[in-house]
NUMI-111985 format. One record per atom (N, C-alpha, C, O): residue in one letter; x, y, z. Coordinates in steps of 0.05 Angstrom, whole numbers, padded with zeros to 5 digits, always signed. Example, Ala and Ser with C-alpha at 12.3 -4.5 7.8 and 13.67 -1.06 7.14 Angstrom:
<rs>
A+00264-00114+00156 A+00246-00090+00156 A+00264-00066+00156 A+00285-00066+00169 S+00257-00045+00142 S+00273-00021+00143 S+00258+00001+00157 S+00268+00023+00161 
</rs>
This chain:
<rs>
X+00281+00412+01869 X+00295+00427+01848 X+00290+00413+01821 X+00296+00390+01818 X+00279+00428+01802 X+00275+00416+01776 X+00301+00418+01759 X+00320+00430+01767 X+00300+00406+01735 X+00324+00404+01719 X+00334+00432+01709 X+00358+00437+01709 X+00315+00450+01703 X+00322+00477+01694 X+00336+00492+01716 X+00356+00506+01712 X+00326+00490+01741 X+00339+00503+01764 X+00366+00491+01769 X+00386+00505+01775 X+00367+00465+01767 X+00393+00451+01772 X+00414+00461+01752 X+00436+00467+01761 X+00408+00462+01727 X+00427+00472+01707 X+00434+00501+01712 X+00457+00509+01708 X+00415+00517+01721 X+00421+00545+01726 X+00441+00548+01749 X+00459+00565+01747 X+00438+00532+01770 X+00456+00533+01792 X+00484+00524+01784 X+00504+00536+01793 X+00486+00504+01767 X+00512+00494+01758 X+00526+00514+01741 X+00550+00518+01743 X+00510+00528+01724 X+00522+00548+01706 X+00534+00571+01722 X+00551+00585+01712 X+00524+00576+01746 X+00533+00599+01762 X+00559+00593+01777 X+00571+00611+01787 X+00568+00568+01777 X+00593+00561+01791 X+00616+00571+01774 X+00618+00562+01751 X+00634+00588+01784 X+00655+00600+01768 X+00680+00583+01764 X+00699+00592+01752 X+00680+00559+01774 X+00704+00542+01771 X+00695+00513+01768 X+00671+00507+01768 X+00714+00495+01766 X+00707+00466+01763 X+00717+00456+01736 X+00721+00472+01717 X+00722+00431+01735 X+00730+00418+01709 X+00704+00413+01694 X+00689+00395+01700 X+00700+00429+01673 X+00675+00428+01658 X+00679+00414+01632 X+00694+00422+01615 X+00665+00391+01628 X+00665+00376+01604 X+00638+00378+01590 X+00619+00389+01602 X+00635+00369+01566 X+00609+00372+01553 X+00585+00361+01568 X+00563+00373+01567 X+00589+00340+01583 X+00566+00328+01597 X+00568+00327+01628 X+00551+00316+01641 X+00590+00339+01639 X+00593+00338+01668 X+00610+00361+01678 X+00627+00372+01664 X+00606+00367+01703 X+00622+00386+01718 X+00633+00373+01743 X+00618+00361+01758 X+00660+00375+01746 X+00673+00362+01769 X+00683+00383+01789 X+00695+00403+01781 X+00678+00378+01814 X+00687+00397+01835 X+00699+00381+01858 X+00690+00359+01865 X+00720+00392+01870 X+00732+00381+01894 X+00713+00387+01918 X+00701+00409+01919 X+00710+00368+01936 X+00692+00371+01958 X+00706+00366+01985 X+00717+00345+01989 X+00705+00386+02002 X+00714+00382+02030 X+00697+00400+02048 X+00677+00412+02039 X+00705+00402+02073 X+00689+00418+02092 X+00689+00448+02086 X+00672+00462+02097 X+00707+00457+02069 X+00708+00486+02062 X+00695+00492+02035 X+00694+00515+02027 X+00685+00472+02022 X+00673+00476+01995 X+00648+00493+01996 X+00631+00488+02014 X+00646+00512+01978 X+00622+00529+01977 X+00615+00533+01947 X+00630+00546+01933 X+00592+00523+01939 X+00584+00527+01911 X+00555+00533+01909 X+00541+00526+01890 X+00545+00547+01929 X+00517+00556+01929 X+00499+00540+01948 X+00501+00516+01949 X+00483+00555+01963 X+00467+00542+01984 X+00448+00520+01973 X+00445+00499+01985 X+00436+00526+01950 X+00416+00507+01940 X+00430+00480+01932 X+00420+00459+01939 X+00452+00482+01918 X+00466+00458+01910 X+00479+00444+01934 X+00478+00419+01935 X+00489+00459+01953 X+00501+00446+01976 X+00480+00431+01992 X+00485+00409+02002 X+00456+00442+01994 X+00434+00428+02008 X+00426+00403+01992 X+00421+00382+02004 X+00426+00405+01966 X+00419+00382+01949 X+00440+00360+01952 X+00433+00336+01954 X+00465+00367+01952 X+00487+00348+01955 X+00486+00335+01982 X+00490+00311+01985 X+00480+00350+02003 X+00479+00339+02030 X+00457+00318+02032 X+00461+00297+02044 X+00434+00324+02021 X+00411+00305+02022 X+00418+00280+02006 X+00413+00258+02014 X+00430+00284+01983 X+00437+00261+01966 X+00458+00244+01979 X+00456+00219+01978 X+00478+00256+01993 X+00499+00241+02006 X+00487+00223+02028 X+00494+00200+02031 X+00468+00234+02043 X+00455+00218+02064 X+00439+00195+02052 X+00440+00173+02062 X+00426+00201+02030 X+00409+00181+02017 X+00425+00157+02006 X+00416+00134+02008 X+00448+00163+01995 X+00463+00141+01982 X+00487+00131+01998 X+00500+00112+01990 X+00492+00143+02022 X+00513+00133+02039 X+00541+00144+02032 X+00561+00132+02041 X+00542+00166+02017 X+00568+00178+02011 X+00580+00190+02036 X+00565+00200+02053 X+00606+00189+02039 X+00620+00200+02062 X+00640+00222+02054 X+00641+00229+02030 X+00655+00232+02073 X+00675+00252+02067 X+00698+00240+02050 X+00714+00255+02038 X+00700+00213+02049 X+00720+00201+02031 X+00713+00206+02002 X+00731+00205+01985 X+00688+00211+01996 X+00680+00217+01969 X+00684+00247+01965 X+00666+00263+01968 X+00708+00253+01957 X+00717+00281+01957 X+00717+00295+01930 X+00727+00317+01927 X+00705+00283+01910 X+00701+00296+01884 X+00672+00291+01876 X+00661+00269+01877 X+00659+00313+01867 X+00631+00312+01858 X+00631+00314+01827 X+00645+00330+01815 X+00615+00297+01815 X+00610+00298+01787 X+00581+00304+01782 X+00564+00287+01786 X+00575+00328+01773 X+00548+00336+01767 X+00543+00331+01737 X+00557+00343+01720 X+00524+00315+01731 X+00517+00311+01703 X+00503+00336+01693 X+00486+00348+01707 X+00510+00345+01669 X+00498+00369+01657 X+00474+00363+01639 X+00460+00381+01632 X+00471+00337+01633 X+00449+00330+01615 X+00427+00315+01628 X+00407+00308+01615 X+00429+00309+01654 X+00408+00296+01669 X+00412+00301+01699 X+00434+00310+01708 X+00392+00295+01715 X+00392+00300+01743 X+00407+00278+01758 X+00394+00261+01771 X+00433+00277+01756 X+00449+00257+01769 X+00474+00269+01780 X+00486+00287+01768 X+00482+00259+01804 X+00507+00268+01817 X+00522+00243+01825 X+00511+00224+01835 X+00548+00243+01820 X+00566+00221+01829 X+00584+00231+01851 X+00595+00253+01850 X+00587+00215+01872 X+00606+00220+01893 X+00630+00202+01889 X+00627+00177+01890 X+00653+00213+01884 X+00677+00199+01876 X+00698+00200+01898 X+00703+00222+01909 X+00710+00178+01904 X+00730+00176+01925 X+00758+00176+01913 X+00766+00156+01900 X+00773+00197+01916 X+00801+00198+01908 X+00817+00204+01934 X+00822+00227+01940 X+00825+00183+01949 X+00836+00187+01976 X+00861+00205+01976 X+00866+00219+01996 X+00876+00205+01955 X+00901+00221+01954 X+00900+00245+01936 X+00919+00252+01923 X+00877+00257+01934 X+00873+00279+01915 X+00893+00301+01918 X+00905+00310+01899 X+00898+00310+01943 X+00916+00332+01947 X+00946+00325+01945 X+00962+00342+01938 X+00952+00300+01951 X+00980+00292+01951 X+00990+00279+01925 X+01012+00285+01916 X+00974+00263+01913 X+00981+00249+01889 X+00977+00267+01864 X+00956+00278+01862 X+00997+00270+01847 X+00993+00288+01824 X+00971+00278+01805 X+00958+00294+01792 X+00967+00252+01804 X+00946+00241+01788 X+00932+00219+01803 X+00936+00195+01798 X+00915+00226+01822 X+00902+00206+01840 X+00884+00187+01825 X+00872+00194+01805 X+00882+00163+01836 X+00865+00142+01824 X+00839+00140+01838 X+00837+00144+01862 X+00818+00134+01823 X+00791+00131+01833 X+00790+00105+01850 X+00799+00084+01841 X+00779+00107+01874 X+00776+00084+01891 X+00748+00073+01893 X+00743+00049+01893 X+00728+00092+01893 X+00700+00083+01896 X+00682+00105+01885 X+00689+00129+01885 X+00660+00097+01874 X+00641+00116+01862 X+00612+00109+01870 X+00605+00085+01870 X+00596+00129+01875 X+00568+00126+01879 X+00553+00146+01862 X+00559+00170+01863 X+00536+00136+01845 X+00520+00154+01828 X+00491+00153+01836 X+00479+00131+01838 X+00479+00176+01841 X+00451+00177+01849 X+00434+00192+01829 X+00442+00214+01820 X+00412+00181+01822 X+00392+00194+01805 X+00375+00212+01823 X+00360+00202+01839 X+00378+00238+01820 X+00364+00257+01837 X+00334+00257+01832 X+00318+00266+01849 X+00325+00247+01810 X+00296+00246+01804 X+00283+00222+01817 X+00260+00224+01826 X+00297+00200+01817 X+00284+00175+01828 X+00295+00168+01856 X+00282+00153+01870 X+00318+00178+01863 X+00331+00171+01889 X+00346+00145+01887 X+00359+00137+01907 X+00346+00131+01865 X+00361+00106+01862 X+00390+00112+01858 X+00398+00132+01846 X+00407+00094+01869 X+00436+00098+01866 X+00450+00071+01860 X+00439+00050+01864 X+00474+00073+01849 X+00490+00050+01843 X+00519+00056+01852 X+00527+00079+01852 X+00534+00035+01858 X+00561+00038+01867 X+00580+00022+01849 X+00573+00003+01837 X+00605+00031+01849 X+00626+00017+01834 X+00652+00019+01851 X+00660+00040+01860 X+00665-00004+01855 X+00689-00006+01871 X+00713-00010+01853 X+00714-00029+01837 X+00733+00008+01855 X+00757+00006+01838 X+00782-00001+01854 X+00804+00000+01843 X+00778-00009+01879 X+00801-00012+01896 X+00819-00035+01887 X+00843-00034+01892 X+00809-00055+01873 X+00825-00077+01863 X+00830-00075+01833 X+00841-00094+01821 X+00823-00053+01821 X+00827-00050+01793 X+00856-00041+01787 X+00865-00020+01798 X+00871-00055+01771 X+00899-00048+01766 X+00902-00025+01747 X+00923-00013+01744 X+00880-00018+01733 X+00881+00004+01714 X+00858+00023+01719 X+00841+00027+01701 X+00856+00036+01743 X+00834+00053+01749 X+00835+00080+01735 X+00856+00088+01725 X+00813+00094+01733 X+00813+00121+01723 X+00831+00139+01741 X+00831+00135+01765 X+00844+00158+01728 X+00861+00177+01744 X+00853+00206+01735 X+00841+00210+01714 X+00861+00225+01751 X+00854+00253+01745 X+00878+00268+01734 X+00901+00263+01740 X+00871+00288+01717 X+00890+00307+01707 X+00878+00335+01711 X+00854+00338+01716 X+00895+00356+01708 X+00886+00384+01711 X+00871+00388+01737 X+00849+00399+01738 X+00884+00379+01759 X+00870+00381+01785 X+00863+00409+01793 X+00844+00413+01809 X+00878+00429+01784 X+00873+00456+01793 X+00845+00465+01785 X+00833+00482+01799 X+00834+00454+01763 X+00808+00462+01754 X+00786+00453+01774 X+00764+00465+01774 X+00791+00433+01790 X+00771+00423+01809 X+00768+00442+01833 X+00749+00440+01848 X+00788+00460+01837 X+00790+00476+01861 X+00781+00505+01856 X+00784+00515+01834 X+00770+00518+01877 X+00764+00546+01874 X+00789+00563+01870 X+00811+00554+01878 X+00787+00586+01859 X+00811+00602+01852 X+00830+00609+01876 X+00854+00612+01872 X+00818+00610+01900 X+00834+00618+01923 X+00846+00594+01938 X+00857+00598+01960 X+00843+00570+01928 X+00853+00547+01942 X+00884+00547+01942 X+00896+00552+01921 X+00897+00543+01965 X+00926+00545+01966 X+00941+00525+01949 X+00964+00529+01942 X+00929+00502+01942 X+00942+00482+01926 X+00940+00487+01896 X+00954+00474+01880 X+00923+00506+01888 X+00918+00509+01860 X+00943+00518+01844 X+00947+00507+01822 X+00960+00536+01853 X+00983+00544+01837 X+01002+00520+01831 X+01011+00518+01808 X+01007+00502+01850 X+01025+00480+01845 X+01012+00460+01825 X+01026+00450+01808 X+00986+00456+01828 X+00973+00438+01809 X+00973+00450+01781 X+00977+00436+01761 X+00969+00476+01779 X+00969+00489+01752 X+00996+00488+01740 X+00999+00485+01715 X+01017+00491+01756 X+01045+00491+01745 X+01051+00463+01734 X+01064+00461+01713 X+01041+00442+01747 X+01046+00415+01736 X+01031+00411+01710 X+01042+00400+01691 X+01006+00420+01709 X+00991+00418+01684 X+01005+00432+01661 X+01007+00421+01639 X+01016+00456+01666 X+01030+00471+01645 X+01054+00455+01636 X+01060+00454+01612 X+01070+00444+01655 X+01093+00429+01648 X+01086+00404+01632 X+01100+00397+01613 X+01065+00391+01639 X+01056+00367+01624 X+01048+00374+01596 X+01053+00359+01577 X+01034+00397+01593 X+01027+00406+01566 X+01052+00412+01549 X+01053+00405+01525 X+01072+00425+01561 X+01096+00431+01547 X+01111+00406+01538 X+01126+00407+01518 X+01109+00384+01553 X+01122+00359+01546 X+01105+00342+01527 X+01112+00320+01520 X+01082+00353+01518 X+01066+00339+01499 X+01051+00315+01510 X+01044+00296+01495 X+01045+00316+01536 X+01032+00293+01548 X+01001+00293+01545 X+00988+00273+01551 X+00990+00315+01535 X+00961+00317+01532 X+00953+00315+01503 X+00931+00323+01496 X+00970+00305+01486 X+00963+00304+01457 X+00942+00283+01452 X+00927+00285+01432 X+00941+00261+01468 X+00921+00240+01464 X+00905+00238+01490 X+00909+00219+01506 X+00886+00256+01494 X+00872+00257+01519 X+00852+00234+01522 X+00844+00228+01544 X+00846+00220+01501 X+00827+00197+01503 X+00839+00173+01516 X+00825+00155+01525 X+00866+00172+01518 X+00879+00148+01529 X+00893+00153+01556 X+00899+00134+01570 X+00897+00177+01563 X+00914+00182+01587 X+00898+00182+01613 X+00909+00185+01635 X+00872+00177+01611 X+00855+00178+01635 X+00856+00153+01652 X+00840+00150+01671 X+00873+00134+01645 X+00875+00109+01660 X+00905+00105+01668 X+00923+00111+01653 X+00908+00093+01691 X+00934+00092+01705 X+00956+00079+01688 X+00978+00091+01684 X+00951+00055+01676 X+00972+00042+01661 X+00979+00057+01636 X+01003+00058+01629 X+00959+00068+01622 X+00965+00083+01598 X+00983+00107+01604 X+01002+00113+01589 X+00977+00120+01626 X+00992+00144+01634 X+01021+00137+01641 X+01039+00150+01634 X+01024+00115+01656 X+01051+00106+01664 X+01068+00099+01640 X+01092+00105+01639 X+01056+00086+01620 X+01070+00078+01596 X+01078+00103+01580 X+01100+00104+01568 X+01061+00123+01579 X+01067+00148+01565 X+01091+00162+01578 X+01109+00172+01564 X+01090+00164+01604 X+01113+00177+01618 X+01139+00162+01613 X+01160+00174+01608 X+01138+00135+01613 X+01162+00119+01608 X+01172+00124+01579 X+01196+00126+01575 X+01153+00125+01560 X+01161+00130+01532 X+01174+00157+01528 X+01191+00160+01511 X+01165+00177+01544 X+01176+00204+01542 X+01201+00208+01559 X+01214+00229+01557 X+01208+00188+01575 X+01231+00190+01593 X+01226+00210+01615 X+01244+00226+01621 X+01202+00209+01627 X+01195+00229+01647 X+01185+00215+01672 X+01175+00192+01671 X+01187+00229+01695 X+01176+00219+01720 X+01164+00244+01734 X+01173+00266+01729 X+01145+00239+01752 X+01133+00261+01767 X+01138+00256+01797 X+01130+00235+01808 X+01152+00275+01809 X+01157+00273+01838 X+01142+00296+01852 X+01147+00319+01846 X+01124+00288+01870 X+01107+00309+01881 X+01090+00320+01859 X+01075+00306+01846 X+01093+00346+01854 X+01079+00359+01832 X+01099+00372+01813 X+01094+00393+01802 X+01122+00359+01811 X+01144+00368+01793 X+01151+00347+01773 X+01154+00323+01781 X+01153+00354+01748 X+01160+00334+01728 X+01190+00335+01722 X+01201+00357+01719 X+01202+00312+01720 X+01231+00311+01716 X+01238+00290+01695 X+01223+00270+01691 X+01261+00293+01681 X+01269+00272+01662 X+01281+00249+01677 X+01294+00252+01698 X+01278+00225+01666 X+01289+00201+01679 X+01311+00189+01661 X+01332+00181+01670 X+01305+00187+01635 X+01323+00174+01616 X+01316+00183+01588 X+01296+00198+01585 X+01331+00175+01569 X+01325+00181+01541 X+01298+00168+01534 X+01294+00145+01539 X+01280+00184+01523 X+01254+00172+01516 X+01256+00151+01495 X+01274+00152+01477 X+01239+00131+01497 X+01239+00109+01478 X+01213+00112+01461 X+01192+00104+01471 X+01215+00122+01437 X+01191+00126+01421 X+01176+00101+01414 X+01153+00102+01407 X+01190+00078+01416 X+01177+00052+01409 X+01162+00040+01433 X+01149+00020+01430 X+01166+00052+01457 X+01155+00040+01481 X+01125+00038+01480 X+01113+00018+01490 X+01112+00059+01469 X+01083+00059+01469 X+01072+00035+01452 X+01051+00024+01459 X+01086+00029+01431 X+01077+00007+01413 X+01087-00020+01422 X+01077-00041+01412 X+01105-00021+01441 X+01116-00047+01450 X+01096-00062+01467 X+01084-00050+01485 X+01091-00088+01461 X+01072-00103+01477 X+01080-00103+01507 X+01103-00105+01514 X+01059-00101+01524 X+01064-00101+01553 X+01069-00130+01562 X+01053-00148+01556 X+01091-00134+01576 X+01098-00161+01585 X+01088-00167+01613 X+01090-00189+01622 X+01077-00147+01626 X+01066-00151+01653 X+01041-00168+01651 X+01024-00164+01635 X+01040-00188+01669 X+01016-00205+01670 X+00993-00189+01682 X+00996-00178+01703 X+00971-00189+01668 X+00948-00174+01676 X+00925-00192+01684 X+00918-00211+01669 X+00913-00187+01707 X+00889-00202+01715 X+00865-00190+01700 X+00853-00171+01708 X+00859-00203+01677 X+00839-00191+01659 X+00812-00188+01673 X+00797-00170+01667 X+00805-00207+01691 X+00779-00205+01703 X+00776-00181+01721 X+00753-00173+01727 X+00798-00168+01728 X+00797-00144+01745 X+00794-00118+01729 X+00789-00097+01740 X+00798-00120+01702 X+00797-00096+01686 X+00770-00091+01674 X+00764-00069+01664 X+00752-00111+01675 X+00726-00107+01663 X+00709-00090+01682 X+00707-00095+01706 X+00697-00069+01670 X+00681-00050+01686 X+00654-00062+01692 X+00642-00076+01675 X+00643-00056+01715 X+00616-00062+01722 X+00598-00040+01713 X+00599-00017+01723 X+00581-00045+01693 X+00563-00024+01682 X+00534-00031+01689 X+00527-00054+01693 X+00518-00010+01691 X+00490-00013+01697 X+00472-00002+01674 X+00448-00002+01676 X+00485+00007+01653 X+00470+00015+01629 X+00488+00011+01605 X+00511+00001+01608 X+00479+00018+01581 X+00495+00014+01557 X+00519+00033+01557 X+00518+00055+01568 X+00541+00024+01545 X+00564+00041+01543 X+00558+00064+01524 X+00539+00062+01508 X+00574+00085+01525 X+00569+00108+01508 X+00570+00101+01478 X+00553+00110+01464 X+00590+00085+01468 X+00589+00078+01440 X+00564+00064+01431 X+00554+00069+01409 X+00555+00045+01447 X+00531+00030+01440 X+00506+00048+01441 X+00488+00046+01425 X+00505+00065+01462 X+00483+00085+01463 X+00481+00102+01438 X+00460+00107+01427 X+00505+00110+01428 X+00506+00127+01404 X+00495+00112+01380 X+00480+00123+01364 X+00503+00086+01378 X+00493+00070+01355 X+00462+00069+01355 X+00449+00071+01334 X+00451+00065+01379 X+00422+00063+01381 X+00408+00090+01376 X+00389+00092+01361 X+00419+00111+01389 X+00407+00137+01387 X+00406+00148+01359 X+00387+00161+01351 X+00427+00142+01343 X+00429+00153+01316 X+00419+00133+01295 X+00421+00138+01271 X+00407+00112+01304 X+00394+00093+01286 X+00414+00076+01270 X+00406+00065+01249 X+00439+00075+01278 X+00459+00059+01264 X+00456+00030+01270 X+00465+00013+01254 X+00444+00023+01293 X+00439-00005+01300 X+00409-00009+01297 X+00393+00002+01314 X+00400-00024+01277 X+00372-00026+01272 X+00362-00054+01280 X+00377-00073+01281 X+00336-00055+01286 X+00324-00081+01292 X+00327-00099+01268 X+00323-00091+01245 X+00334-00124+01273 X+00338-00143+01251 X+00367-00147+01245 X+00375-00167+01232 X+00385-00128+01253 X+00414-00132+01250 X+00425-00145+01274 X+00413-00145+01296 X+00449-00157+01271 X+00461-00171+01294 X+00485-00154+01304 X+00497-00138+01290 X+00491-00158+01330 X+00512-00143+01343 X+00530-00163+01358 X+00520-00179+01374 X+00556-00162+01353 X+00575-00179+01367 X+00596-00162+01381 X+00609-00146+01368 X+00598-00165+01407 X+00617-00150+01423 X+00641-00167+01430 X+00641-00184+01447 X+00663-00162+01415 X+00688-00177+01419 X+00703-00164+01442 X+00712-00141+01440 X+00707-00179+01464 X+00718-00168+01488 X+00696-00154+01504 X+00699-00131+01512 X+00674-00168+01509 X+00650-00156+01521 X+00651-00152+01551 X+00633-00141+01562 X+00674-00161+01564 X+00675-00157+01593 X+00653-00173+01606 X+00649-00196+01601 X+00639-00159+01624 X+00617-00172+01639 X+00591-00173+01623 X+00570-00183+01633 X+00591-00164+01598 X+00569-00168+01581 X+00545-00149+01584 X+00523-00155+01576 X+00550-00125+01596 X+00527-00107+01600 X+00515-00097+01574 X+00491-00094+01572 X+00532-00092+01554 X+00521-00083+01528 X+00505-00105+01515 X+00484-00100+01503 X+00515-00129+01517 X+00500-00152+01504 X+00473-00156+01518 X+00453-00157+01504 X+00473-00157+01544 X+00447-00161+01558 X+00429-00138+01555 X+00404-00141+01552 X+00440-00113+01555 X+00423-00090+01551 X+00410-00089+01524 X+00386-00082+01521 X+00425-00096+01503 X+00414-00096+01476 X+00393-00118+01473 X+00372-00114+01460 X+00398-00141+01485 X+00379-00163+01484 X+00352-00154+01497 X+00331-00160+01486 X+00355-00139+01519 X+00330-00130+01533 X+00315-00110+01515 X+00290-00108+01518 X+00329-00096+01497 X+00316-00078+01479 X+00305-00091+01454 X+00294-00078+01436 X+00310-00118+01452 X+00300-00132+01429 X+00319-00137+01406 X+00312-00147+01385 X+00345-00130+01410 X+00365-00134+01390 X+00376-00162+01392 X+00376-00174+01414 X+00387-00172+01370 X+00401-00198+01370 X+00430-00192+01375 X+00445-00182+01358 X+00439-00198+01400 X+00466-00190+01408 X+00480-00214+01421 X+00468-00230+01435 X+00507-00214+01418 X+00523-00235+01431 X+00550-00223+01436 X+00556-00201+01426 X+00567-00238+01450 X+00594-00227+01456 X+00613-00249+01466 X+00605-00271+01472 X+00638-00241+01467 X+00659-00259+01476 X+00679-00244+01493 X+00685-00221+01488 X+00688-00257+01515 X+00708-00246+01532 X+00725-00270+01543 X+00713-00290+01550 X+00751-00267+01544 X+00768-00290+01552 X+00763-00300+01580 X+00768-00323+01586 X+00752-00283+01598 X+00747-00291+01625 X+00717-00294+01631 X+00708-00314+01641 X+00702-00273+01625 X+00674-00272+01633 X+00656-00287+01614 X+00634-00296+01622 X+00663-00290+01589 X+00646-00303+01570 X+00663-00317+01548 X+00662-00309+01525 X+00678-00338+01556 X+00696-00350+01537 X+00682-00367+01515 X+00694-00372+01494 X+00657-00374+01520 X+00641-00388+01500 X+00618-00371+01491 X+00603-00360+01507 X+00615-00368+01465 X+00593-00352+01454 X+00567-00365+01461 X+00563-00389+01457 X+00548-00349+01472 X+00522-00360+01481 X+00505-00367+01456 X+00482-00376+01459 
</rs>
């Protein structure tokens, strides 16, 4: 299947959480999204070792890549956390894995109903929760709510809790809670993501010519240093600092 055919098959799917660069679908034994794509996914799963635990598919819309994502509590948890991910390049067959099981602030899902086909029995309950969350103003800052700790702090600040797929008030909201420093001790070394390519912000700098050869780049809070090493490999002068992974500037 070439890229044009791939995009055509994805465009024909009438549901899914569709973002500018990706389409997300729930995956189980009843999933049907077209014979060609299902055959492609089956071959890819065998090739990269994905199992039925990888119950969410992420189809890239800008390149031939599919990710198999494991959200063990997708149907039960109102905002399930990512446990494991496998991304396979359908053009080369190469794949990479990321384990989030020990991450205290893993990615979480919202708007779960969009992942499901229209006739799925769980969709109405998921949609009702999404509507309630919108009415409580919980989606005003979508760039920050996609991680577990950020979401929990926002709920606390609003004086809300979620039981099952129903949202309820807990106490008077504290508008200062979002700005209050977190006193919980955090294992910083567990929050750094393992990357295998440049982060999106750094890619953007390179693609738009904002980072030019001859200029220097310093990544404060560089985590495991993937941006630093990647830029060095491209010939840029780059360095970084991280309190755990790189406490001394190289």
